N, C-alpha and C positions, 0 to 999 in steps of 0.2 A: 660396754661389752656385753654381748648376748651369747652366752655359752649354750651350745647344743651338743648332743650326742647322737651319733649314727652308727649303726652296726651293719657290716657288709659280710656276706658269705663268700669265701674265696676257696672253692673246691679243691684246687691243685696245690693248695698250700700244705706242705707235708713235713718240713724239716726245720732246723733252726736257722739254716741259710735263707729259706723262704721268709721266715719270720723277721730275720735281721734286715733283709732287703726292703721289705715292705715298711718296716718300721722306720728305717732310716729316710726312705723317700717321702712318706707321708709326714714324718716328723719335721722335715726341713720346710714344709709348706708354711708360709705366713699365715698366722691365725690358728694354727693346730696347736692345741695345749697338751694333749696326751694320746698316745696310741697304745692300746692293750690287745694282744693277740693270743688267742686260745687255739693252738694247734689241733687239740682233739676234736673240737666243734667246728674247726675251720672258719672261725669268726674274728673279724677285725673291728674292734670298737674305737671309735675316734671322738675325742672331745675337742670341740673347735669353736671359734668365734665366728658366728655366721655373718658379721659385718665385714670380716676380712677374707674368708674363703668359702667356697660353695661345696655342697655335697657332690655335684657333678666334677669339680676339680679334683677332689679327693679320690673319687671313683676312677677318674682318667689317670691320675698319678699311679694307682695300683695296677691298672691295665698296662700303663707304659713300662711296667717292671716285667710284663709277660704273663700276667695272671688274668684269668676271667673273673669277673665280679658278678654275683647274684644279688 
């Protein structure tokens, strides 16, 4: 297993509902180990196994929830 970490900026994320929606969707992806969200800085930090899931898949999953990702 090759653990990696990626941080996305999600400008429209503003409340606990946003946080839980993103955390649930990304956390359900096979290969995602941990999802940390900082609402103040609009950052989503994802620890994942790059052999099982790609950065693009994680990004698309956030976008599928209705959020733009930077």
